[in-house]
N, C-alpha and C positions, 0 to 999 in steps of 0.2 A: 577488582581492577578498575582504575579510573581511566576514562577515555577523554582525550582531548583531540584537537585538530591534527596535531603532528602525529600522535599515536595512531589515530584512525587511518590516515593516509598510509602510514608505514605498514599497516596490516596487509597491504598488497604484496609485500615480500613473502608472506606465508604461502601465497598461491603461485609463486614463481613468476609474478606478473612483470617483474622488471628485468627479466633475462633478455639479452639481445637475440634477435631472430635472424636466421640465415635468409638468403634470398629466396623468393617464391620460385617453385619449380616452373620451368617453361618461360616463355618470353613475356606474355602479357600479365599484368597484375591480376591477381585473384580479386573477385568482387564480393564484398559482404554487405548486405542490406539489413538494416536494423529498423524494425517497426516499433515505435513507442519510445519517447524521449524522457522517461522517468528514471527511477533509481536502478532499474534493471537495464533498460535499453541504452540510456546515455552512458552509463558506466561501462557496459560491454563495448560500445562503439569507441569510447575514449581509450580503453586499454588495448584493444586490437590495433587501433591506429598508432598509438604511442609505442607499443612494444614491438610492433612489426617494423618500426622505423621507416614507414612509408611504403613497405613492400606489399601491403594489402590496401586496396581501394575500399574505403568505408563510406557508406551513405546512411544517414539517419533520417527517418521519416517521422514527423509528428505533426498533427493538425494545427497545433498552437505554437506561435512563435515564442510565447512565454509559458514556462511550466510553473504551475502553482502546486506546492507540495501538500499532499494530504497529511503527512507527518507534520506535527505542530499546528495544524489548522484548528484543532480544538482549543489551543492556547490563544489563538486569535479570537475565538468566540468568547473565551473567558476574560479577555482584555489584557492578556499577558504579552501579546505580540501585535505588531502592526501588520496589516495585510500585505504590504509591500515586502516585508521580510520573508514571506513565503514564496516570492516570485523570482524565477531565475531564467535567464536567457541562454541562448546557445552560441553566443559570439565567440567565446573562448574555444569551444569545440570546433567551430568553423575555422578559427585561426590556427588550430592544430592540424588542419588538413582534412577534416571530415566534411563531406558534402551534406549540408543540412537542408532538407526540403520540408516546408510547411504545407502539407497536404494530407488528405485522408487516403490510406490504403484501402482499396475496395475489393481486390481479388488477388489470389495467389495461384499461379499455374505451376504445380509441382513438377509436372512432366517437362515443361519448357524452362523451368526455373526462372520465372518472371513474376514481378509484382506490378499490378496496375493501380494507378492513383486516380482519384476522383477527377483531377484535371486532365486525364487522358494519357499521361506519361506512363511508359512501360519500362521497368527497370530490370535488367538481367541480374542474376546473382549466382555465385558459386556456393555460398552459404547464406542462410536466412535466419535472422534472430527475431523472434516474436516476443515482445514484452508490452502487450496492450492493456494491462490492467484488467479491470472488471467491466462487465455489463450486468444488468439486472434480469432476474428470472421472471418472466411474464406470469402474472397471476399469483405470485407468492404471498401477497397481502391482498385479500379480497377487497375490492373497492378502490384500489390504488393502481395508477399507471403513471407513466412519465408525463402524461397530459396533466396530472394533478400535482406535479412537482413544484409548481409555483404557489400552490396553496398549502400542501403538506410536503415540504422539501425533504430530500434525502441527505443533501450535503455530504455525499460520499464520493463525489468527484470534485476536488477542491476548486474553488473559483466563485462564480456568481451565486451558486447554491449556498456556499459557506457564508457569504455576505448576507444573503437573504435570511438564513436561519438566525444569524446574530441580530439582525434588525428586528425580527419577529420577537425574539426573547426580550430585547430591550424595550419593545413597545407593548408587552403584555399588560393587561389591566391588573391593577392591584388585587391580590388575592386570587389571581387566575391559575389555570392548570396547564402545565407543559407535559405533553405525553410523548413518549418515544415507543415506537414499535421496533424492538430490537431484532437483529437478523438471526437466522439459523446458522449453524456451522456448515461449511467453513465460510469465513468472511474476511474481507480486507481489514487489517488493523495495523497501523493507524489509518484513519482516525478512529480510535477505539470508542465503542458506544458508551462505556462506563466512565472513561475519562471525560467524554463529552457531557455526561450527566453531571459530573463534578464541576465542570466549567460553567454549565448553565446554572447550577446551584450557587456557585461563587458569585455570579452576576446578580441573581435574584436575592440572595442574602443581603446584598448591599442596597438594592434598588426596590425590591418587592418582597419583603421578608415574610409576608403571609401567603405567598404563592406556594403551590404544591407541584411536585414532579412525580409522574406516574410512568413506570417502566413496564411495558407489556412484552414478555420475553418467552419465546418458544423453547428456550433451553432450561434445563433444570439446574445448571450451574454455569459459571462463566469465569474467565481468566482473572486471577487476582481478586476473587470475590471476597475473601475475608479482609483483605486490605481496603477494598473500596467500602465495604459495609462498616468497618471500623472508622474509616475517614468520614463517611456520611453521618454516622452517629456523633462523631466528635465536632465536626464543623457545621453540619446542616441538620441538626437534630429535629426530627419530625417532618422534614420537608420532602424526603425521598421515599417513595413506596415502590418496591419491586414485586411484580406479580409474575410468578413462574407458570409453567404449563399446568401444574396441579390446580391452579386457581383461575384458569382461563387464559393465561398469557400466550398459550400456543394456538388459540383459535380466535383470532382477532379480525374483525372487519372494520374498515374505515369508511367514513362518508365525508369526502372533502367538501361537498356543497354546503353541508350543515355544520362542519367542523365537529364531527362526532366520532368517537371510537365505540365499537360494539364488542362487548366481552360477554361471552356465554348468553347472547341474545339481548343483553341489556345495554342500551345506548347511553353514553355519557358525553356531555358537552365538554369540549376542551378549547383552549385559546390558541395554543400552538401544538402542532403535531409533527414530529420528526419521524418519518417512515423510512426505515432502512430495510429494503427488500432482500430476499434471497439473491445470491450472486452466482455468476458463471464467468468464465474467461471472456475477455474482450472479443468482440464479434469477429475480428479478422482471424482469430485462432480457429473458430468453427468454419469460417469460409475457406481456410487453408486445409481443412480436413484433418486436423491433428488433435481434436478433442474427442472424448468418449461420451458415453451416456450420462456421465456425471456433470457434463458441461465444462470440465477442466481438461487440460492437456497432459497426459501421462508422459513422463520423461525418464531417461536413464539416470539413476542417482549419481553416477560417477562423473557426469559431464553436463547434465541438463539438456542433452540431445533428445528431441522428440522421438517417442517410440514408433510413431507413425511414419517418420521420414528421416533418413540418415543425413539429410542436408539442412535440417531445420532444428534450431534450438528454441526452447520456450523458457522464459524466466519469470520470476516474481509471482505476482498474484495469479496469473493465468495458469501456472504449472500445477499439476498433481504430482507431488514429489515425495510425500511422506510426512515427517514430523515437523517440518519447519512452518512457522506461521506465515501468513501472507502480509509481511511487513516490508518496509523500505530497507531495513537493515538486511533482511533475508535476500531481497532482490539484488542488492549491491554485492553481497557475498556470493550469490549464485553467478552473477555477471562476471566476476573475476575468474571463477572456475571455467565458465563457458568460453570466455575470451582466450584463456590459455589453451583450451582444447581446440578451438577453431584455428588459432594461430599455429598450433602444432600440426594440424591436418594440412594447412595451406603452405606452411613454410618449412616443415620438418623440425621445428624447434622442440626442445624438450618439454614434456608434459609431466607435471608432478601429481601425486595422488591428491584427489579432491578433499578439501576440508571446508566446513561451513560454520558460520557463527551467527548468532542473533541476540540482540537485547531489545526489549520493549520497555520504554519508560512511560509513566503516567503521572500527571500532576493532579492531586486531589484538592489542594487549596494552596495558598501562598506558601512557597518553600516546603511544601509537603509532597515530595516526590517519591515514587516507588518504582520498582523495576522487576522484570523477570527475564531470564535468558538461558541460553544453552549453547553448547558446542555439538556439532553433528558430523557424522561420517557416512559415506555411502555403504549400503549393504546390497546384496543382490536384489532385494525386494524394494528398498526405499532409502531415502535419506533418514537416518535414525539419530535420535538424540543420544549422546553418550555421556554428557555431564551437564547439569542444570543448576540454576540458582534462582532465588526469589527473595524479595524483601520480606522481613518478618513483621508481624503485628507487634505493636508496643515499642517500636524503635524510637529513640530520642530525636528531638527536633533538629539537632546538629547533623545527624546522619541523614535525615530526610532532606534537609537543605542541601547537603553535599550531593545527594542523589539527583536532585533537581539541577544543580549546577553542572553535574556530569552530563546531563542530557543536553544542556546548552552547548557544551563543548562538542558533543557528538553531532549536533545539528550543523555546527560550523564545519566540522570535519567531513561529514558525509556529503554535504552540498558542494564543498570544494572538490571532493573525490569524484563526484558525478559530473559536475559542469566545468571543472577546471579552475 
């Protein structure tokens, strides 16, 4: 199936998102507060406001006035996108009747149903949506902490870190070594680690062809591995070395002060080190008390409602929901289901059975795009994959180019769907 902007926005029909809603029960408007203005939160806020036709008061909270997408940020590193093309404001959402507040949510009082902001404002809610993305797990990479991120960047929250990593790659000495400490499962994707390797290799092939890339990976396999390995061999022969856990990739220490990685006790000097730590749900989810020992927030598969609180929904990266990856496409899909469920509770409008979809594209080199995806349905235990697809090795250049062009249409479509 080919996706473009028109088709992507039209997929909202599948969730019943465009049904007119009856008036909210009672006199005062119900209040929905959404924390996190990315693919999950902003989509959910937009659909609740639009489809309730003003019957629900929606407030969207995000610390940043401009949202920089993690999806396609690897293409910026590779030189295929301008940084500004990743940045999106909230003006259209505000113009659609959503109250947009640029502040940090610091506390949730579930008993009182209030959210407290860093600036001191306290917001009441009838329903709360948490879509805070990720935070990093302390100590997951020995020797690394957020204090070292300016030396060994993670570039896993798009923005200045992405720009810093790109600059470091471009300024590597000739014949130098780029090292990535890959994350354990589960992790946010995009920005996919292995697409990032491909984009770094694309830059180095043109500017620094004797450079080496070292991937230190705690996982014994990774998504689309045969496709990436085929592509690395075809486009970047001899440049990329993947070291899995059997050869020390799962027990890595870093030394930011000396720019070293330590594998099985042996220190190796590198020139750039991209450390992608283990991840957990964004901090506000833990502060709200909806996460479990895994660090993620369990949700009901049919609605994305938090299992810990019947008035809170958790979307996207922060949710522990089953088979769906932690992608922007997933978050956008989940947001439409959640918006329909919330609107149904607050206005009595019809709620249709939940269905979810996802596709993840990756660019390996110029016009060499691959993808993987699936359709999902809720079961009593989880959101389960019911039908999947993946690019094949050995595909011809025309198909790979079409796959990449499809991803461009998807980006245009999803950003319009999120931000209006």
